[in-house]
N, C-alpha and C positions, 0 to 999 in steps of 0.2 A: 510190593511196590505200591499197590493201592493204599496200603496202610500208611506208608510214608507220606504219600500225597494227601491223604486224609488228615494226617497230623499237622500238616503245614497250613497255616491260615491263609486266607486270601490276602490279607494285609501284608504278610511276610513275603508272599509270592510277588505281589505288586511292588513292594520295596526292592526286592531282588531284581526284578525286570527293569525298574526305573534306574537302579544302580548300573546295570549292564548297558542300558540305553545311554546314560550319561558318559560312561567309559568309551563307548563306541563313538559318541559325538566328539569327545576330546581327541580321540585318535584320528577321526575324520578331519578335524580342524588342523591337527599337526601335519597330516598328510597333505592337506591343501596348502599349508604354509610352505612345506618342503617343495611341492610342485611349483609354486610361485617363485621360490628362490632359484630353483633350477632353470626355470624359464628365463628369469632375469639374467642369470649367468650366461645362458645360451645367447640371448640378445646382445649382451656386452661382448661376448666372444666373436659373434658375427660382425659387430661394428669394428672391433679391432682388426679382424681378418680383412674386412672390406677396405679399411684404411691402408693396411699393409699391401694389399693387392693393387690399390690405386697408385701407391708409391712405386711399386715394382713395375707396373705398366708404364708409368712415366719414365722410369729409368731405361726400360726396354726401348721405348720410342727415341730417347736421347741417344742410346748406343746405335740404334739403327740409322739415325740421322748422321751420326759421326761416321759410320761405315760408308754410307752413301757419299758423304763428302770426301772421304779418303779415296773411294773408287773414282770419283770425278777427277780428283787431283792426279791420280795415277794415269788415267786416260789422257789427260792434258799433257803430262810429262812424256808419255809414250808417243803422242802425236808430235810433240816438239822434237824428240829425238829422231823420229822418222823423217821429219822435214829437214833437219840439219844434223845428220849423223856425225860428221867430222868434228864440229864444234863441241858437241855434247858427249863425245866418246868417253873421255876420262870421267866426267861427272856421272854418266850413266853407269859405268863400271863400278864406281864407288857406291852410288845410291842403290842400285839393284843388287850388287854384291852383298852389301850390308843388310838390306831388307830381307833378302831371301835366305840369308845365312850361309851363302856360298863363299868360297875363298876369292879374295881380290887378287888378281894376277900381279899388279904392280905394287910393291911395298910402299907404304906411306912414309917410311924413313929411309934416307939414303944410306944403304948398308956399305957403300964403298968408303965411308969415313972410318977412321980408326974408332975402336970401341969406346975409348975414353971420351970421345966427343958425342957419342950417341946418348941421348937422355934416357 
């Protein structure tokens, strides 16, 4: 081993070390560029996700507002029916029967007519 080292001149060894140092510098620059690219992609992805989250939050607020409005209307309708049950009986049966998915007791078409006249 000492013989091999002895046969290599200092200039050759310096040249080899400089070459390796240059290669390492190039690799380092490539890695830095790749890291910068990945960071940029991460920032862009975060911005896109933040924008999407903002839109979704606005949509949630809109839907919650609509639900609150529907709840208020339902309460008003229920109060009106309680205050005047005879006048609103048929309307209440149709409205709440359709809303809740239950069967409406009174048919909407007069079935006593001959079938030819029923649309």
